[in-house]
C-alpha positions as CSV (number, residue, x, y, z in Angstrom):
1,M,0.0,0.0,0.0
2,S,2.8,2.4,0.8
3,E,4.5,1.8,-2.6
4,M,1.2,2.8,-4.3
5,R,0.9,5.9,-2.1
6,L,-2.5,4.6,-1.1
7,Q,-4.4,5.9,1.9
8,A,-7.8,4.6,3.1
9,R,-10.3,5.1,5.9
10,I,-13.6,3.4,6.9
11,V,-16.5,5.5,7.8
12,W,-19.3,4.0,10.0
13,A,-22.8,5.3,10.6
14,E,-23.2,6.9,14.0
15,D,-25.9,4.5,15.1
16,G,-23.9,1.4,14.1
17,G,-26.4,0.6,11.4
18,P,-26.2,0.7,7.6
19,I,-24.2,3.7,6.2
20,R,-26.7,4.1,3.4
21,R,-30.4,3.8,3.1
22,I,-31.6,2.6,-0.3
23,I,-33.7,5.2,-2.2
24,N,-35.1,4.4,-5.6
25,G,-34.7,7.9,-7.0
26,R,-34.9,7.7,-10.8
27,H,-34.4,3.9,-10.9
28,D,-37.3,1.6,-11.5
29,R,-35.9,-1.5,-9.8
30,P,-37.4,-2.7,-6.5
31,T,-35.7,-2.1,-3.2
32,G,-36.6,-2.9,0.3
33,F,-35.6,-3.9,3.8
34,V,-35.2,-7.1,5.8
35,V,-35.3,-7.2,9.7
36,L,-33.0,-9.8,11.2
37,R,-32.0,-10.7,14.8
38,K,-28.4,-11.1,13.7
39,G,-28.6,-7.6,12.3
40,G,-29.6,-6.1,15.6
41,L,-33.3,-6.1,14.5
42,R,-32.5,-3.1,12.3
43,A,-34.1,-2.5,8.9
44,L,-31.3,-3.8,6.6
45,P,-31.6,-2.5,3.0
46,W,-31.4,-4.5,-0.1
47,D,-31.0,-3.1,-3.7
48,S,-31.6,-6.4,-5.5
49,R,-34.5,-8.8,-5.0
50,S,-32.8,-11.7,-6.7
51,C,-29.4,-11.2,-5.2
52,E,-28.9,-9.1,-2.0
53,K,-32.2,-10.0,-0.4
54,P,-31.7,-13.8,-0.5
55,A,-28.1,-13.3,0.6
56,L,-29.4,-11.4,3.7
57,Q,-32.0,-14.1,4.4
58,L,-29.5,-17.0,4.1
59,S,-27.0,-15.1,6.3
60,G,-29.8,-14.6,8.9
61,L,-30.5,-18.4,8.7
62,S,-27.0,-19.8,8.9
63,S,-26.0,-21.2,12.3
64,R,-22.4,-20.2,11.5
65,V,-23.1,-16.5,11.0
66,V,-22.8,-14.6,14.3
67,S,-23.8,-11.1,13.1
68,L,-24.4,-9.3,9.8
69,L,-24.9,-5.8,8.5
70,A,-25.9,-4.6,5.0
71,Q,-24.3,-1.4,3.6
72,P,-22.1,-1.6,6.7
73,H,-19.6,1.3,6.0
74,R,-18.1,3.5,3.4
75,L,-14.6,2.8,2.4
76,E,-12.7,5.8,1.1
77,I,-9.5,5.3,-0.9
78,R,-7.1,8.0,-1.9
79,L,-4.3,7.6,-4.4
80,Q,-1.8,10.4,-4.8
81,G,-2.9,12.7,-7.6
82,E,-6.3,11.1,-8.0
83,R,-9.8,11.8,-6.6
84,T,-11.1,9.8,-3.6
85,L,-12.7,6.6,-4.5
86,K,-15.7,5.6,-2.4
87,Y,-17.0,2.0,-2.0
88,I,-19.9,0.7,0.0
89,P,-20.1,-3.1,0.4
90,D,-23.3,-5.0,0.1
91,L,-22.8,-7.1,3.2
92,M,-20.5,-7.6,6.1
93,L,-20.6,-10.9,8.0
94,K,-18.9,-12.2,11.2
95,V,-18.8,-15.9,10.9
96,H,-17.4,-19.1,12.2
97,P,-14.0,-19.6,10.5
98,S,-15.4,-22.8,8.9
99,F,-18.0,-20.8,7.1
100,L,-15.3,-18.6,5.5
101,Q,-13.2,-21.6,4.7
102,D,-16.1,-23.3,2.9
103,L,-16.5,-20.2,0.6
104,K,-12.8,-20.0,-0.1
105,N,-12.8,-23.7,-1.0
106,G,-15.5,-23.0,-3.7
107,R,-18.6,-24.1,-1.8
108,T,-21.6,-22.1,-3.0
109,F,-23.2,-19.5,-0.6
110,T,-26.5,-21.3,-0.4
111,D,-24.8,-24.6,0.4
112,T,-22.5,-23.0,3.0
113,A,-25.5,-21.2,4.7
114,V,-27.5,-24.3,5.4
115,I,-24.8,-26.5,7.0
116,P,-25.7,-27.1,10.6
117,S,-23.3,-26.5,13.4
118,S,-23.4,-27.2,17.2
119,Q,-20.4,-25.0,17.8
120,V,-20.8,-21.4,19.0
121,V,-18.1,-18.7,18.1
122,S,-17.9,-15.4,19.9
123,L,-17.7,-12.1,18.1
124,N,-14.1,-11.7,19.1
125,Q,-13.2,-15.1,17.5
126,A,-15.3,-14.8,14.4
127,S,-13.9,-14.2,10.9
128,I,-14.9,-11.1,9.1
129,V,-16.0,-11.3,5.5
130,I,-17.1,-8.5,3.1
131,L,-19.4,-9.6,0.3
132,E,-20.0,-7.9,-3.1
133,M,-23.1,-9.6,-4.4
134,K,-23.5,-9.4,-8.2
135,N,-26.2,-10.3,-10.6
136,D,-25.2,-12.4,-13.7
137,N,-25.4,-9.5,-16.1
138,D,-24.2,-6.6,-14.0
139,P,-24.0,-3.5,-16.1
140,R,-20.7,-2.5,-14.3
141,D,-18.9,-5.7,-15.5
142,G,-17.4,-3.7,-18.4
143,D,-16.5,-0.7,-16.3
144,L,-12.7,-0.7,-15.8
145,A,-12.8,2.1,-13.3
146,Y,-15.3,0.2,-11.1
147,K,-13.2,-3.0,-11.5
148,R,-10.1,-1.1,-10.3
149,K,-12.0,0.3,-7.3
150,L,-12.9,-3.3,-6.2
151,E,-9.3,-4.4,-6.7
152,L,-8.1,-1.5,-4.4
153,A,-10.8,-2.3,-1.9
154,N,-9.6,-5.9,-1.8
155,I,-6.0,-4.7,-1.1
156,V,-7.3,-2.5,1.8
157,Y,-9.4,-5.2,3.4
158,E,-6.6,-7.8,3.0
159,Q,-4.2,-5.4,4.9
160,M,-6.8,-5.3,7.7
161,G,-7.1,-9.2,7.9
162,I,-10.6,-9.0,6.3
163,T,-11.6,-11.3,3.4
164,F,-13.3,-9.7,0.5
165,L,-15.3,-11.8,-1.9
166,T,-17.4,-11.2,-5.0
167,L,-20.2,-13.7,-5.4
168,R,-22.4,-14.2,-8.5
169,R,-26.1,-14.9,-8.2
170,A,-26.2,-17.9,-10.7
171,Q,-23.5,-19.8,-8.9
172,H,-24.0,-18.8,-5.3
173,L,-27.8,-18.3,-4.9
174,N,-28.8,-21.3,-7.0
175,R,-30.8,-23.4,-4.5
176,K,-34.4,-22.2,-4.3
177,Q,-35.3,-24.8,-1.7
178,H,-32.7,-23.3,0.7
179,I,-33.9,-19.7,0.1
180,H,-37.5,-20.9,0.7
181,A,-36.5,-22.6,3.9
182,A,-34.8,-19.4,5.1
183,R,-37.9,-17.4,4.5
184,I,-40.1,-19.9,6.4
185,I,-37.8,-20.0,9.4
186,L,-37.1,-16.3,9.6
187,A,-40.8,-15.7,9.6
188,D,-40.8,-17.0,13.2
189,Q,-37.6,-15.3,14.4
190,L,-39.6,-13.0,16.7
191,V,-41.7,-15.6,18.3
192,V,-41.7,-15.1,22.1
193,L,-40.0,-17.9,24.0
194,T,-40.2,-18.6,27.7
195,T,-37.6,-20.0,30.1
196,R,-39.8,-23.1,30.1
197,D,-39.5,-23.5,26.3
198,Y,-35.7,-23.5,26.5
199,A,-35.9,-26.1,29.3
200,T,-38.4,-28.3,27.4
201,C,-36.1,-28.2,24.4
202,V,-33.1,-29.4,26.3
203,A,-35.1,-32.1,28.1
204,A,-36.3,-33.4,24.7
205,F,-32.8,-34.1,23.6
206,N,-32.3,-36.1,26.9
207,G,-28.5,-36.1,26.4
208,R,-28.6,-36.8,22.7
209,K,-26.8,-34.4,20.3
210,S,-29.6,-34.5,17.7
211,L,-33.3,-35.1,17.2
212,S,-35.5,-35.3,14.2
213,Y,-37.2,-32.0,13.2
214,Q,-40.6,-33.5,13.9
215,M,-39.6,-34.9,17.4
216,A,-38.1,-31.5,18.4
217,A,-41.1,-29.5,17.2
218,N,-43.6,-31.9,18.9
219,A,-41.9,-31.5,22.2
220,L,-42.3,-27.7,22.0
221,G,-46.0,-27.7,21.2
222,P,-48.7,-29.0,18.9
223,G,-48.6,-28.4,15.1
224,P,-47.6,-24.9,13.9
225,L,-46.9,-23.7,17.5
226,G,-44.2,-26.3,18.1
227,R,-42.6,-25.6,14.6
228,A,-42.7,-21.9,15.2
229,K,-40.9,-22.2,18.5
230,L,-38.3,-24.5,17.0
231,H,-37.6,-22.0,14.2
232,A,-37.3,-19.2,16.9
233,L,-34.7,-21.4,18.7
234,H,-32.8,-21.8,15.5
235,C,-32.8,-18.1,15.0
236,R,-31.4,-17.6,18.5
237,Q,-28.6,-20.2,17.8
238,F,-29.9,-22.5,20.6
239,V,-30.5,-25.3,18.1
240,S,-29.3,-25.8,14.6
241,I,-31.6,-27.3,12.0
242,D,-29.9,-29.3,9.2
243,L,-31.3,-27.8,6.0
244,R,-29.0,-29.4,3.4
245,N,-31.9,-31.5,2.2
246,G,-34.6,-28.9,2.7
247,L,-37.0,-28.5,5.5
248,T,-38.7,-31.8,6.2
249,S,-39.9,-33.7,9.2
250,H,-37.0,-36.1,9.2
251,V,-34.0,-33.7,9.0
252,P,-31.7,-33.7,12.1
253,V,-31.8,-30.8,14.7
254,W,-28.7,-30.3,16.7
255,L,-28.4,-28.8,20.2
256,M,-25.8,-26.1,20.2
257,E,-23.0,-25.9,22.7
258,Q,-24.4,-23.1,24.7
259,A,-27.6,-25.2,25.4
260,Q,-25.8,-28.4,26.4
């Protein structure tokens, strides 16, 4: 960085939330917000229904994602004799190191997000990853100045020990059943749980590390009530539902370390 006479700084929002709120302006594409527990129950903006929105939902679903933030900060890059370049990432995740390693090894984002885990990682131990989510036919693909900006951003993040990845929708958001499962489970993320619900869940495992989805849900209540409570426990990282084969009555549910 010194040889390139490069200087950079990161600007965060004063409230700790997204640095930018999406406003359509003259654009006719849909935008919106997603509220997630792992995002501090903030309204997290998305600017692409087919790309950024499912990436947020899958991140909120994953048992190996500790926290997340959309539009997390503004990276300002200065090169001597040039104007300041400004870059705002799509998504910042703090994750279990194995989550990041899976992405580096070529596993798709959807497949990485649905892998269960019984291990809990603290924020201090989590790996930080910055994601640039791109549609398949991004109009900026031929923009050399934009490409250079991303390359410089990668250099800055690497110097900080942060991994920067660019993920394409066709490759990384290719499993509709996983995205559908994320929406079903996240719909119950705010379900109220009592101390008795947590105790009932632990008792149902009775020393076992896993139960079937149906058995775990039945222990928590009849029909939709039990399923909703189980989904809420998953969102609170008390249990981890194995969603690699979709959301069915036979998939395993794991009790996470903090609950054992």
